[in-house]
Structure formats: structure tokens, C-alpha cells
C-alpha positions in Angstrom: -11.3 -116.1 50.9 -14.7 -115.7 52.7 -17.5 -117.4 50.8 -21.0 -115.9 50.2 -23.8 -116.5 52.7 -25.2 -119.5 50.8 -21.8 -121.1 50.3 -21.0 -120.5 54.0 -24.1 -122.4 55.1 -23.3 -125.3 52.7 -19.7 -125.6 53.8 -20.5 -125.4 57.5 -23.1 -128.1 57.2 -20.6 -130.3 55.3 -18.1 -129.9 58.1 -20.7 -130.8 60.7 -21.7 -134.0 58.8 -18.1 -134.9 58.5 -17.6 -134.4 62.2 -20.6 -136.7 63.0 -19.3 -139.4 60.7 -15.9 -139.4 62.3 -17.4 -139.3 65.8 -19.6 -142.4 65.1 -16.5 -144.3 63.8 -14.4 -143.4 66.8 -17.1 -144.2 69.4 -17.6 -147.7 67.9 -13.9 -148.4 67.8 -13.1 -147.0 71.3 -16.1 -148.9 72.9 -14.6 -152.1 71.7 -11.0 -151.0 72.8 -12.2 -149.9 76.3 -13.9 -153.3 76.8 -10.7 -155.1 75.7 -8.1 -153.1 77.6 -9.9 -151.8 80.8 -7.8 -148.6 80.4 -9.0 -145.5 82.1 -7.1 -143.4 79.5 -9.0 -145.3 76.7 -12.2 -144.8 78.7 -11.5 -141.1 78.8 -10.9 -141.1 75.1 -14.2 -143.0 74.5 -16.0 -140.4 76.7 -14.5 -137.6 74.8 -15.5 -139.2 71.4 -19.0 -139.8 72.7 -19.3 -136.2 73.7 -17.8 -135.3 70.3 -20.7 -137.0 68.7 -23.3 -135.2 70.8 -21.4 -131.9 70.3 -21.2 -132.5 66.5 -25.0 -133.0 66.4 -25.4 -129.7 68.4 -23.0 -128.1 65.9 -25.1 -129.3 62.9 -28.3 -128.0 64.6 -26.5 -124.7 65.3 -25.2 -124.1 61.8 -28.6 -125.2 60.3 -30.5 -122.7 62.4 -27.9 -120.0 61.8 -28.2 -120.4 58.1 -32.0 -119.7 58.2 -32.9 -116.2 56.8 -34.2 -113.4 59.0 -37.9 -113.5 59.8 -40.4 -111.3 61.6 -39.2 -112.4 65.1 -35.5 -112.5 64.3 -34.8 -109.5 62.0 -31.0 -109.8 62.4 -31.1 -113.5 61.5 -30.3 -116.6 63.5 -26.5 -116.4 63.5 -26.1 -116.6 67.3 -27.3 -120.1 67.2 -23.8 -121.1 66.3 -22.4 -119.4 69.5 -25.0 -121.2 71.6 -24.0 -124.5 70.0 -20.4 -123.7 70.8 -21.2 -123.0 74.5 -23.1 -126.3 74.6 -20.0 -128.1 73.5 -18.0 -126.3 76.2 -20.4 -127.6 78.8 -20.1 -131.2 77.5 -16.3 -131.0 77.4 -16.2 -129.8 81.1 -18.6 -132.6 82.2 -16.4 -135.1 80.3 -13.2 -133.9 81.9 -14.8 -134.1 85.4 -15.8 -137.7 84.9 -12.4 -138.7 83.5 -10.6 -137.1 86.4 -12.8 -138.9 88.9 -12.2 -142.3 87.2 -8.5 -141.7 87.0 -8.2 -140.9 90.8 -10.2 -144.1 91.5 -7.9 -146.3 89.4 -4.8 -144.6 90.8 -5.9 -145.6 94.3 -7.0 -149.1 93.3 -3.9 -149.9 91.3 -5.8 -151.5 88.4 -3.7 -152.5 85.3 -4.7 -152.5 81.6 -4.9 -155.4 79.2 -4.8 -156.0 75.5 -2.5 -153.0 74.9 -1.9 -153.7 71.1 -5.6 -153.5 70.3 -5.9 -150.2 72.2 -2.9 -148.8 70.5 -4.2 -149.8 67.1 -7.5 -148.2 67.7 -5.8 -145.0 68.8 -3.7 -144.9 65.6 -6.9 -145.3 63.4 -8.4 -142.5 65.5 -5.4 -140.2 64.8 -5.6 -140.8 61.0 -9.4 -140.1 60.9 -9.0 -137.0 63.1 -6.2 -135.6 60.8 -8.5 -135.9 57.8 -11.4 -134.2 59.6 -9.2 -131.3 60.9 -8.0 -130.7 57.3 -11.5 -130.2 56.1 -12.6 -128.1 59.1 -9.6 -125.7 58.5 -10.8 -125.3 54.9 -14.3 -124.6 56.0 -13.3 -122.2 58.8 -11.1 -120.2 56.5 -14.1 -119.6 54.2 -17.0 -119.3 56.7 -15.5 -118.0 60.0 -18.0 -120.3 61.7 -17.7 -120.1 65.5 -19.5 -123.5 65.9 -17.1 -125.3 63.5 -14.2 -123.5 65.1 -15.2 -124.8 68.5 -15.6 -128.3 67.0 -12.1 -127.9 65.5 -10.5 -127.0 68.8 -12.1 -130.1 70.4 -10.8 -132.4 67.6 -7.4 -130.8 67.9 -7.3 -131.9 71.5 -8.2 -135.4 70.3 -4.9 -135.8 68.6 -3.0 -135.2 71.8 -5.6 -137.3 73.7 -5.0 -140.3 71.4 -1.2 -140.0 71.7 -1.6 -139.9 75.4 -3.6 -143.1 75.3 -0.9 -144.8 73.3 1.8 -143.6 75.7 -0.3 -144.8 78.7 -0.9 -148.3 77.3 2.7 -148.7 76.2 4.1 -147.6 79.6 1.6 -149.7 81.6 1.9 -152.9 79.5 5.5 -152.9 78.2 7.4 -150.8 80.8 5.4 -152.1 83.9 4.6 -148.6 85.1 1.2 -149.2 86.7 0.4 -145.6 87.5 0.9 -144.4 83.9 -2.6 -145.0 82.8 -4.5 -143.1 85.5 -1.9 -140.3 85.4 -2.4 -139.9 81.7 -6.1 -139.9 82.3 -5.7 -137.0 84.7 -3.6 -135.1 82.1 -6.3 -135.7 79.5 -8.9 -134.3 81.8 -6.8 -131.2 82.3 -6.2 -130.8 78.6 -10.0 -131.0 78.0 -10.7 -128.3 80.5 -8.1 -126.1 78.8 -9.7 -126.8 75.4 -13.1 -125.9 76.8 -11.8 -122.6 78.0 -10.3 -121.9 74.6 -13.5 -122.8 72.8 -15.7 -120.7 75.1 -13.9 -117.4 74.3 -15.1 -117.0 70.8 -18.7 -118.0 71.6 -18.9 -115.6 74.4 -17.5 -112.8 72.3 -20.2 -113.3 69.7 -22.9 -113.5 72.3 -21.6 -110.2 73.8 -21.3 -108.5 70.4 -17.5 -108.2 70.5 -16.0 -105.9 67.9 -14.2 -107.4 64.8 -10.5 -108.1 65.1 -8.5 -104.9 64.6 -7.0 -106.1 61.3 -10.4 -106.8 59.8 -11.8 -103.6 61.2 -8.9 -101.6 59.8 -9.3 -103.3 56.4 -12.9 -102.2 56.3 -12.1 -98.6 57.1 -9.3 -98.6 54.4 -11.8 -99.8 51.8 -14.4 -97.1 52.8 -11.6 -94.5 52.7 -11.2 -95.1 48.9 -14.4 -93.0 48.4 -13.4 -89.3 48.4 -17.1 -88.3 48.7 -17.0 -89.4 52.4 -15.2 -86.7 54.4 -15.6 -88.3 57.8 -16.5 -91.8 59.2 -17.4 -92.1 62.8 -19.4 -94.2 65.3 -18.2 -97.4 63.6 -19.7 -100.5 65.2 -19.0 -104.1 64.1 -20.1 -107.5 65.3 -20.4 -111.1 64.2 -23.3 -113.6 64.6 -22.5 -117.0 63.3 -22.0 -116.8 59.6 -23.0 -113.2 59.3 -21.2 -109.9 59.9 -22.8 -106.6 60.8 -21.4 -103.1 60.4 -22.9 -99.7 61.0 -21.3 -96.3 60.9 -21.9 -92.5 60.3 -20.4 -90.5 57.4 -20.4 -86.8 56.7 -21.7 -85.5 53.3 -22.1 -81.9 52.2 -25.2 -80.3 53.6 -26.1 -78.9 50.2 -26.3 -82.4 48.6 -29.8 -83.5 47.7 -31.4 -86.6 49.2 -31.2 -88.3 45.8 -27.5 -87.5 45.4 -26.7 -88.7 48.9 -28.6 -91.9 48.3 -26.6 -92.6 45.1 -23.3 -92.0 47.0 -24.2 -94.4 49.8 -25.5 -97.0 47.3 -22.1 -97.0 45.6 -20.2 -97.2 48.9 -22.4 -100.1 50.1 -22.0 -102.0 46.9 -18.2 -101.7 47.1 -17.9 -102.6 50.7 -20.2 -105.6 50.3 -18.0 -106.8 47.4 -15.0 -106.7 49.6 -16.8 -108.1 52.6 -19.4 -110.6 51.3 -22.2 -111.7 53.6 -22.0 -108.4 55.6 -25.0 -106.4 56.5 -24.2 -102.7 56.4 -26.1 -99.8 57.8 -24.8 -96.3 57.0 -26.2 -93.1 58.6 -25.6 -89.8 56.9 -24.7 -86.6 58.8 -24.3 -83.1 57.3 -20.6 -82.0 57.4 -19.7 -80.5 60.8 -22.5 -82.2 62.7 -21.7 -83.7 66.1 -23.9 -86.5 67.4 -22.5 -86.7 70.9 -19.7 -84.1 71.5 -17.0 -85.4 73.8 -17.9 -89.1 73.4 -14.8 -90.7 71.8 -16.7 -93.9 71.0 -19.1 -92.0 68.8 -17.1 -89.1 67.4 -13.7 -90.7 66.8 -12.9 -90.2 63.1 -11.9 -93.6 61.6 -10.3 -91.9 58.5 -8.3 -89.7 60.8 -7.0 -92.7 62.7 -5.7 -94.2 59.4 -3.8 -91.0 58.7 -2.3 -90.9 62.2 -1.0 -94.5 61.9 0.5 -93.8 58.5 
């Protein structure tokens, strides 16, 4: 269930603060563990957590700005600040992966071994428990806010679970199985995983910045809701987009040419109220056309009848 605008902002901020708290804890523990073990895999985990902290601060700033109401200079609100925060995280993840890969190659060539494996493994287990708790709260928030910044943060912390498991495996293989190359090889694998995570996190941010349409299921649900109103004979030129915690929809509908302005206004008011009840936090703009009018004949993006598409699929 999607929350209202105010609830979305409050939930997104709570997730950002939780992310910062977990990142501070993990950076402190992993700094000590890296010093004790000398492990490049642990160093990679520390670098990732340090960047998590920076990225979480960026997320907090992004969701805080996105929650601000529209003003004279930003009449559509500030929602895209979340997408910018997400792209900043992607940049940090990529930089982190590059540094870890370089350090791993160096250690692989030098043949350096790790020390104090039990301490490093213990720290990684604590990190896994804390990350699980954070991911649970983030999933709850994402389900109710659709926040792209929190989603990017969520993807990053998902990768942390695998990263910490990789650190445990690297330390165990190096110290207990005598496989000296395990630590740098796992460091390289961690770097590759981070790059993959950055690519995944970038897609949604780019889609918002490029005003990508809603997912087909959500778009169809919107049309089905509008189709409940028999006064609307045709719905076309439907355009949808997202900007952080806000959704935007605009479309044209046909009404009888004989209808008065006051009557048409009453119909549209009822339609808007119903659609906003089903899709809270959505800004809706409806343009009225007299029945039979064609805005751009021959342009399927403009003239395609959304109600007709529903009937075809049925």
C-alpha cells in the first residue's frame, strides 16, 4: 500500500537515518578488523561501508530535498533530487570497486597473507546481522514510498550481504586452508559484484531523470480505474512519469460537445478525486476534448485510445 505524500517523506527519512546508523557501526567495526587482519577483502568491505555512509548521507539529503513542496522555481516539486542522490551513489560504488580491484591485484602479486582471521570473521557476522535488520526496514519503506533513492541504497546493502560472506570465506580459506590467493581473488570478485550493483542501481535513477513511463501494470491499473466512469467516452495521449516520491499523470478525455463548462468541470472533478484516492500522491492533469476531436491525426502516441486497448486485451 502506497502512503500519502507526507507519510512517504517521513518513512523515507527514517530509512535514510537507519542506513546512516548502520553504516557508522560497520565502518567502526571494519576499521578495527582491517587493522587486525591486513585482509584486502576486509579492506574492500571497509571501503564499501565507508562509501555506504557517504551514500546514505546523500540519500538523506536527496529524500529531504525531494520532500520539499513545489515553489516558484520548481513548480513540479523537487522529486528528482532522489534520482540525483541515487546516481551519486552509483558513482561512489564504481570508484570503490576500482580501488578494491587495484588493491586485490597488488596483493595477489605480492603474496601477502592475512592475520587474526577469527576477529575478522566475527566482525563480518555482526555486519550481516545489522544489514539484515536494515534491509527489512528498507523493504517496508520502499513498498510504501517507491523511493528511488532508498531503493538504490537497498540494492547496495543487499550486495553487502554477499560481500561479508565473501570476506568470511576469504579469511577462512587463507588462514585455515592455507590458500594464500583466496583473499585477493575474493577481493576481485567483490569489486565485480559492486560494479554489477552500480549498474542495477543506475537504471531506475536514469529512468526517472529521463521521465520514463510507469510500469505497464501500474499504467493499466490507472486506465482501468478511469474506465469506471461512463461519462468518459475516450482516453488518449496518456503520459506518466515519476519524480522521487511523486507521480505525475496527464491525459485527454472526450466529453459531449453540448456539455456546459460547469458540467464538464464537475465530471472531471469527480474523476480526479476517484483517481487520486486510488493513486495517492499523484498529480493529475486532465484535458477535455469534444467528442470526435483529433489533436494529431495519425500520431499513435497521441491518438491511441487507452479504453480501446483495455477492450482489445479482454
